[in-house]
C-alpha positions in Angstrom: 84.4 297.1 -61.9 87.6 299.0 -62.3 87.9 298.2 -66.1 84.0 298.0 -67.1 83.8 301.4 -69.9 82.1 304.3 -69.1 78.6 303.8 -70.9 78.5 300.7 -71.2 76.0 299.8 -68.1 74.0 302.5 -69.4 73.8 300.9 -73.0 73.3 297.6 -71.7 70.1 298.7 -68.8 68.8 300.3 -72.3 69.1 297.2 -74.0 67.1 294.9 -70.9 64.5 298.4 -70.9 63.9 298.6 -74.6 62.8 295.1 -74.8 61.0 295.2 -71.4 59.1 297.7 -73.4 58.4 295.8 -76.5 57.3 292.6 -74.2 54.8 295.2 -73.1 53.6 296.2 -76.2 52.7 292.2 -76.8 50.2 292.7 -73.9 47.4 294.3 -75.0 46.1 294.5 -71.3 49.1 296.9 -70.0 48.5 300.7 -71.4 50.1 301.3 -75.0 51.3 304.9 -73.2 53.0 302.9 -70.3 54.9 300.8 -72.7 55.8 303.4 -75.0 57.0 305.1 -72.3 59.7 302.3 -71.3 60.3 302.1 -74.5 61.1 305.4 -74.7 63.4 305.3 -71.9 64.8 302.1 -72.8 65.9 304.1 -75.8 67.6 307.2 -74.2 69.7 304.8 -72.1 71.1 303.2 -74.9 71.6 306.9 -76.8 73.3 308.0 -73.9 75.6 305.1 -72.8 76.7 305.3 -76.9 77.2 309.0 -76.2 79.6 308.3 -73.2 81.6 305.2 -74.7 82.4 307.1 -78.1 83.5 310.6 -76.3 85.3 307.9 -73.2 86.6 305.5 -75.6 90.5 305.5 -75.2 92.8 306.0 -77.5 96.5 304.7 -78.1 
């Protein structure tokens, strides 16, 4: 785990959560507000993870 760049885990987690939100949107039995919330949280994780990746990249 030492070589995983900071921000990579939130970005990957955000991708999974965003995908889950999209799948939930396809299911008509689930309230749209819940699926939109899950989708939004996923996008927020992607954005925050990407910011961490950019801020903490190694300069050679």
